[in-house]
TORDOKE-355173 format. One line per 10 residues: their letters; for each residue x, y, z of C-alpha. Coordinates in Angstrom, 3 decimals, always signed. Example, Ala and Ser with C-alpha at 12.3 -4.5 7.8 and 13.67 -1.06 7.14 Angstrom:
2
AS	+12.300/-4.500/+7.800  +13.670/-1.060/+7.140
This chain:
442
XXXXXXXXXX	+238.838/-6.258/-3.916  +238.986/-2.816/-2.300  +241.891/-0.431/-3.000  +243.557/+2.080/-0.690  +243.790/+4.806/-3.327  +239.980/+4.774/-3.557  +239.198/+4.047/+0.106  +241.027/+7.174/+1.288  +238.950/+10.021/-0.092  +238.566/+13.572/+1.250
XXXXXXXXXX	+235.338/+14.340/-0.623  +232.827/+15.897/+1.808  +229.198/+14.843/+2.160  +226.935/+17.635/+0.946  +229.846/+19.610/-0.513  +230.696/+17.319/-3.404  +230.350/+20.141/-5.940  +233.097/+22.075/-4.165  +235.565/+19.207/-3.886  +239.142/+19.962/-4.904
XXXXXXXXXX	+241.441/+16.991/-4.449  +244.556/+19.110/-5.123  +244.010/+21.874/-2.556  +246.704/+22.508/+0.012  +246.803/+24.089/+3.467  +248.226/+23.481/+6.897  +245.531/+20.963/+7.865  +244.280/+18.036/+5.836  +240.540/+17.558/+5.405  +240.686/+14.637/+7.825
XXXXXXXXXX	+242.282/+16.856/+10.480  +239.444/+19.293/+9.851  +237.019/+16.446/+10.543  +238.712/+15.919/+13.898  +238.643/+19.604/+14.805  +235.034/+19.981/+13.676  +234.017/+17.183/+16.049  +236.000/+18.588/+18.989  +234.166/+21.910/+18.713  +230.694/+20.400/+18.201
XXXXXXXXXX	+227.812/+20.409/+20.687  +227.093/+16.645/+20.403  +230.705/+15.925/+21.318  +230.685/+18.282/+24.316  +227.513/+16.651/+25.618  +229.371/+13.337/+25.963  +230.935/+14.708/+29.166  +227.601/+14.128/+30.933  +226.801/+10.702/+29.515  +227.518/+7.494/+31.399
XXXXXXXXXX	+230.182/+5.144/+30.063  +229.783/+2.262/+32.545  +229.876/+3.594/+36.078  +227.660/+6.394/+37.447  +228.933/+9.894/+36.748  +231.629/+10.800/+39.278  +231.333/+12.087/+42.779  +234.665/+12.215/+44.582  +236.233/+9.554/+42.311  +236.524/+10.440/+38.647
XXXXXXXXXX	+235.777/+7.516/+36.350  +235.346/+7.521/+32.599  +232.411/+9.168/+30.895  +231.631/+9.068/+27.173  +233.799/+12.115/+26.496  +236.982/+10.890/+28.181  +236.426/+7.450/+26.663  +236.124/+8.909/+23.153  +239.269/+11.026/+23.575  +241.245/+7.995/+24.730
XXXXXXXXXX	+239.911/+5.858/+21.882  +241.025/+8.567/+19.443  +244.552/+8.529/+20.925  +244.812/+4.750/+20.751  +243.268/+4.709/+17.268  +245.812/+7.196/+15.960  +248.688/+5.123/+17.376  +247.237/+1.898/+16.007  +246.795/+3.385/+12.546  +250.365/+4.687/+12.671
XXXXXXXXXX	+251.691/+1.191/+13.401  +249.608/-0.256/+10.566  +250.809/+2.432/+8.184  +254.451/+1.522/+8.861  +253.767/-2.140/+8.121  +251.786/-1.397/+4.953  +254.399/+1.048/+3.670  +256.944/-1.764/+3.631  +254.545/-4.014/+1.726  +253.382/-1.400/-0.796
XXXXXXXXXX	+256.611/+0.594/-1.164  +256.459/+0.500/-4.971  +252.847/+1.665/-5.290  +252.212/+5.155/-6.743  +249.475/+5.781/-4.142  +251.753/+5.020/-1.170  +251.537/+8.539/+0.284  +247.769/+8.298/+0.716  +248.444/+5.947/+3.644  +249.817/+8.854/+5.699
XXXXXXXXXX	+246.200/+9.965/+6.282  +245.205/+6.729/+8.009  +245.892/+8.030/+11.504  +243.947/+11.241/+10.904  +240.901/+9.366/+9.580  +240.892/+6.798/+12.375  +241.340/+9.439/+15.100  +238.386/+11.448/+13.772  +236.193/+8.353/+13.433  +237.102/+7.309/+16.983
XXXXXXXXXX	+236.014/+10.697/+18.315  +232.635/+10.293/+16.609  +231.945/+6.618/+17.270  +229.729/+7.253/+20.345  +228.019/+10.497/+19.271  +224.683/+8.730/+18.709  +224.540/+6.871/+22.005  +221.633/+7.839/+24.279  +222.032/+8.649/+27.993  +222.688/+5.973/+30.633
XXXXXXXXXX	+225.225/+3.884/+28.738  +224.469/+0.847/+26.629  +221.369/+0.132/+28.690  +219.880/+3.274/+27.111  +220.154/+1.654/+23.677  +218.513/-1.527/+24.897  +215.749/+0.415/+26.612  +214.804/+2.237/+23.402  +214.677/-0.991/+21.394  +212.693/-2.760/+24.127
XXXXXXXXXX	+210.150/+0.077/+24.294  +209.065/-0.858/+20.776  +209.568/-4.626/+20.928  +207.936/-5.271/+24.314  +206.639/-1.956/+25.697  +204.047/+0.703/+24.873  +205.641/+1.223/+21.473  +204.267/-2.116/+20.281  +201.011/-0.281/+19.557  +202.710/+1.456/+16.618
XXXXXXXXXX	+203.736/-1.752/+14.824  +200.889/-1.806/+12.276  +201.444/+1.831/+11.305  +205.034/+1.342/+10.118  +206.775/-0.591/+7.358  +208.791/-3.699/+8.186  +212.041/-1.783/+7.567  +211.026/+1.073/+9.832  +209.961/-1.328/+12.564  +213.311/-3.114/+12.400
XXXXXXXXXX	+215.073/+0.235/+12.796  +213.161/+0.862/+16.022  +213.256/-2.532/+17.739  +216.990/-2.860/+17.003  +217.837/+0.766/+17.852  +221.613/+1.022/+17.495  +223.946/+3.760/+18.751  +226.330/+3.163/+15.836  +223.584/+3.782/+13.283  +222.487/+6.808/+15.263
XXXXXXXXXX	+226.035/+8.215/+15.187  +225.966/+7.973/+11.391  +222.591/+9.754/+11.374  +223.816/+12.462/+13.759  +226.679/+13.244/+11.405  +224.862/+13.003/+8.061  +221.199/+13.928/+8.514  +220.015/+17.380/+7.454  +218.243/+18.540/+10.573  +215.984/+21.616/+10.435
XXXXXXXXXX	+217.997/+24.768/+9.844  +221.208/+22.828/+9.180  +223.167/+22.469/+5.972  +222.991/+19.644/+3.485  +225.280/+16.805/+4.504  +224.962/+17.394/+8.249  +228.473/+17.825/+9.629  +229.798/+17.673/+6.037  +232.408/+15.079/+7.038  +234.718/+13.365/+4.559
XXXXXXXXXX	+233.537/+10.140/+2.992  +236.388/+8.106/+4.492  +235.779/+9.291/+8.060  +232.065/+8.532/+7.781  +232.720/+5.050/+6.395  +235.271/+4.289/+9.130  +232.632/+4.917/+11.806  +230.240/+2.255/+10.521  +231.065/-1.051/+12.254  +228.038/-2.840/+10.812
XXXXXXXXXX	+227.685/-1.797/+7.149  +224.228/-3.220/+6.564  +220.585/-2.356/+7.240  +218.464/-3.318/+10.261  +216.699/-6.021/+8.233  +219.991/-7.957/+8.478  +220.683/-7.135/+12.122  +220.369/-10.777/+13.191  +220.276/-12.015/+16.786  +222.738/-9.387/+18.038
XXXXXXXXXX	+220.557/-6.575/+16.683  +223.497/-4.694/+15.194  +223.314/-2.562/+12.043  +224.954/+0.553/+10.646  +222.367/+2.896/+9.156  +218.679/+3.656/+9.482  +216.287/+3.460/+6.544  +216.382/+7.244/+6.278  +220.186/+7.278/+5.796  +220.436/+4.229/+3.530
XXXXXXXXXX	+220.887/+6.227/+0.321  +223.635/+8.320/+1.926  +225.570/+5.278/+3.095  +225.255/+3.536/-0.263  +226.509/+6.655/-2.040  +229.566/+6.774/+0.226  +230.229/+3.030/-0.088  +230.010/+3.185/-3.881  +232.342/+6.179/-4.096  +234.922/+4.423/-1.900
XXXXXXXXXX	+234.654/+1.104/-3.731  +233.544/-0.836/-0.653  +232.729/-4.422/-1.588  +229.005/-5.136/-1.829  +228.161/-8.488/-0.232  +224.425/-8.490/-0.925  +221.314/-6.292/-0.857  +221.943/-3.430/+1.582  +225.063/-5.183/+2.874  +228.705/-4.171/+2.376
XXXXXXXXXX	+232.116/-5.229/+3.585  +233.518/-2.895/+6.216  +235.780/-0.040/+5.270  +239.166/-1.448/+6.400  +239.787/+1.453/+8.771  +236.576/+0.553/+10.653  +238.505/-2.446/+12.013  +241.049/-0.067/+13.556  +238.311/+2.103/+15.088  +236.675/-0.999/+16.544
XXXXXXXXXX	+239.993/-2.302/+17.908  +240.812/+1.041/+19.577  +237.362/+1.014/+21.202  +237.762/-2.614/+22.305  +241.166/-1.908/+23.832  +240.045/+1.195/+25.708  +236.758/+0.107/+27.162  +238.099/-3.249/+28.321  +241.333/-2.043/+29.911  +240.005/+1.278/+31.220
XXXXXXXXXX	+236.981/-0.404/+32.804  +239.415/-2.526/+34.822  +241.289/+0.608/+35.916  +238.011/+2.266/+36.936  +237.004/-0.864/+38.835  +240.261/-0.623/+40.781  +239.733/+3.070/+41.544  +236.271/+2.278/+42.869  +237.770/-0.539/+44.993  +235.638/-3.207/+43.323
XXXXXXXXXX	+238.915/-4.985/+42.482  +241.838/-4.804/+44.899  +245.325/-3.804/+43.814  +246.999/-7.215/+43.829  +244.174/-8.832/+41.866  +244.328/-6.016/+39.297  +248.109/-6.341/+39.038  +247.847/-10.110/+38.516  +245.135/-9.619/+35.908  +247.137/-7.104/+33.871
XXXXXXXXXX	+250.412/-8.998/+34.186  +248.669/-12.031/+32.641  +248.939/-10.335/+29.232  +252.731/-10.767/+29.296  +255.220/-13.614/+29.302  +256.297/-14.498/+32.832  +259.903/-13.578/+32.007  +258.814/-9.907/+31.925  +257.017/-9.961/+35.275  +260.049/-9.337/+37.575
XXXXXXXXXX	+261.032/-6.174/+35.686  +257.462/-4.889/+35.604  +257.039/-5.479/+39.339  +260.348/-3.683/+39.915  +259.051/-0.649/+38.014  +255.840/-0.696/+40.071  +257.847/-0.893/+43.302  +259.347/+2.519/+42.500  +255.998/+4.209/+43.179  +253.916/+4.009/+46.346
XXXXXXXXXX	+250.552/+5.089/+44.936  +248.526/+1.946/+44.027  +246.676/+3.865/+41.301  +249.970/+4.793/+39.644  +251.045/+1.159/+39.652  +247.884/+0.300/+37.736  +248.377/+3.252/+35.380  +251.802/+1.847/+34.471  +250.460/-1.643/+33.835  +247.490/-0.307/+31.898
XXXXXXXXXX	+249.807/+1.625/+29.580  +251.859/-1.527/+29.013  +248.748/-3.543/+28.162  +247.423/-0.870/+25.778  +250.804/-0.755/+24.031  +250.870/-4.533/+23.686  +247.330/-4.692/+22.282  +248.077/-1.913/+19.798  +251.066/-3.891/+18.505  +249.036/-7.114/+18.370
XXXXXXXXXX	+246.135/-5.526/+16.480  +248.476/-3.784/+14.029  +250.234/-7.078/+13.329  +246.895/-8.820/+12.877  +245.648/-6.169/+10.457  +248.798/-6.343/+8.330  +248.790/-10.154/+8.350  +245.153/-10.304/+7.213  +245.215/-7.288/+4.898  +244.297/-9.296/+1.793
XXXXXXXXXX	+241.219/-10.783/+3.504  +240.193/-7.401/+4.879  +240.490/-5.786/+1.455  +238.526/-8.643/-0.108  +235.751/-8.360/+2.488  +236.248/-11.953/+3.679  +237.876/-11.287/+7.067  +235.752/-12.603/+9.936  +235.478/-11.249/+13.465  +237.395/-8.359/+14.989
XXXXXXXXXX	+241.143/-7.770/+15.169  +241.048/-8.596/+18.893  +239.679/-12.040/+17.986  +242.939/-12.852/+16.159  +245.665/-11.625/+18.516  +248.350/-13.954/+19.960  +247.155/-16.558/+22.508  +248.698/-15.036/+25.657  +247.319/-11.570/+24.954  +243.977/-13.102/+23.963
XXXXXXXXXX	+243.854/-15.023/+27.254  +244.546/-11.854/+29.243  +241.849/-9.998/+27.324  +239.350/-12.796/+27.931  +240.072/-12.764/+31.670  +239.433/-9.003/+31.741  +236.170/-9.514/+29.850  +234.930/-12.156/+32.270  +235.815/-10.133/+35.332  +234.212/-6.983/+33.909
XXXXXXXXXX	+231.000/-8.824/+33.064  +230.698/-10.660/+36.373  +231.822/-7.973/+38.815  +231.887/-4.537/+37.183  +228.833/-4.438/+34.930  +226.783/-6.158/+37.625  +227.942/-3.917/+40.470  +224.960/-2.656/+42.450  +225.345/+1.010/+41.545  +225.797/+0.173/+37.870
XXXXXXXXXX	+222.558/-1.821/+37.942  +220.896/+1.033/+39.846  +221.766/+3.440/+37.031  +220.477/+0.955/+34.460  +217.181/+0.613/+36.317  +216.759/+4.359/+36.748  +217.730/+5.004/+33.121  +215.220/+2.414/+31.945  +212.414/+4.127/+33.829  +213.448/+7.602/+32.700
XXXXXXXXXX	+213.789/+6.763/+29.007  +210.529/+4.807/+28.942  +208.586/+7.733/+30.367  +210.239/+10.208/+27.978  +209.462/+7.983/+24.995  +205.856/+7.566/+26.065  +205.194/+11.273/+26.632  +207.154/+12.656/+23.684  +205.844/+10.153/+21.120  +202.296/+10.835/+22.255
XXXXXXXXXX	+202.933/+14.550/+21.786  +204.205/+14.251/+18.186  +201.374/+11.878/+17.240  +198.660/+14.096/+18.768  +200.011/+17.649/+18.431  +196.509/+19.136/+18.603  +196.148/+18.311/+22.308  +196.837/+21.016/+24.873  +199.436/+19.004/+26.801  +201.149/+18.036/+23.534
XXXXXXXXXX	+201.473/+21.664/+22.482  +203.162/+22.486/+25.772  +205.488/+19.524/+25.476  +206.417/+20.207/+21.852  +207.865/+23.522/+23.018  +210.542/+21.477/+24.812  +211.930/+20.202/+21.500  +214.884/+22.050/+19.947  +213.894/+23.504/+16.563  +216.281/+21.234/+14.675
XXXXXXXXXX	+214.046/+18.189/+15.279  +211.164/+17.855/+12.827  +208.251/+17.047/+15.139  +205.788/+18.008/+12.386  +207.268/+15.679/+9.763  +204.981/+14.182/+7.115  +205.325/+10.546/+8.215  +204.860/+8.832/+11.562  +208.298/+7.230/+11.367  +210.036/+10.576/+10.902
XXXXXXXXXX	+208.113/+11.995/+13.871  +209.274/+9.074/+16.008  +212.805/+9.630/+14.776  +212.568/+13.274/+15.890  +211.772/+11.976/+19.385  +214.684/+9.532/+19.286  +216.999/+12.264/+17.995  +216.009/+14.458/+20.935  +216.311/+11.751/+23.593  +219.584/+10.398/+22.214
XXXXXXXXXX	+221.138/+13.855/+22.340  +220.225/+14.328/+26.014  +222.787/+14.097/+28.768  +221.990/+11.903/+31.757  +221.310/+14.988/+33.871  +219.022/+16.643/+31.324  +217.037/+13.428/+30.854  +216.652/+13.066/+34.631  +215.493/+16.667/+35.060  +212.973/+16.396/+32.213
XXXXXXXXXX	+211.679/+13.129/+33.672  +211.130/+14.799/+37.036  +209.231/+17.659/+35.423  +207.012/+15.408/+33.299  +206.311/+13.094/+36.222  +205.459/+15.989/+38.516  +208.336/+15.255/+40.884  +209.806/+18.733/+40.585  +208.698/+22.167/+39.453  +211.233/+24.602/+37.986
XX	+212.025/+27.635/+40.149  +212.852/+31.104/+38.914
């Protein structure tokens, strides 16, 4: 059984020798985590990474940056609701005040949850994995261990976020971002290695960061379920729920802005989350504004509020299972039937009409081609650095990536680190240069 007084820990990775649990100050260490992320380069680069729809022209839709900021807002609210419910239950416990940090931890983890995602949305993740499982990367199979190969063919943005935050890149300090243990644990949705990724291909840490994750999990008392497999940190459920709420509801709003879904259909879809007795009042509120987008903004805020309440209630109701590591599924999987039905309708519509929209598929196709070429050229360069073309290409790598690492796997990881950090625009420009489509001008 996990315990809150151990799960909430402000010890910092890489700075353990300087830890002082009694120190004061205006900001908590978890608020410092949040601020550190806001001011970081990887976080700023999210503004030019695709969420679902192509980066905006005249209509502004969500990118990875705006998505992450919204997830952090929802996550903080969700954690606040959970804290109120848990305070009632644990009012007599001496560690009760540690719960006040829940919102700060969840907000910081929400900000960081997409830091490791490559350009061109989720298709970028799939493209990297497919390069090794069915593309030119298959040639490397016999030169890597089974664990390393699993890391590559199941490439996972969540595991890469953990690496981005914890790995000691060249010239950087020990512990990477030096985040608190609790924030780092709350980011990891899949607390097991790639060897246990299963059919969905999900896992939480690469082979190179396994020791770091296990050290954090042990310190926090996270339940060990088997070799290289742990129960989630309870706050990871809140991070996941905030992400689920935002991407599902905000994708519908974006679809309306792009006129893929008309106003009345969107209104009907979002009203389906609520009991019919509430519909007249909600339509009356919408009638007070003429702008169709503002009508949808109102309904979207109502749906987000409802889902926050539902997920908070679910977390509190299943707290014992969550703390024991026996809870199955996500919080969204256990919400009340009407809200669950509304969420399922949004999911089906998004899958059938938004994620398959022609310009979304066009970005996926272009991203697939771009990432495949970058992988091919950059991996060849780190494997054969003695070649003239390789030497030129290696100059394109930022110094923090260890292209001259001792092992082949670490060299490949340097390539993946570089590509994953790219914005869509940078990746496109580099592709054009390497393919001879464009020549830089002075």
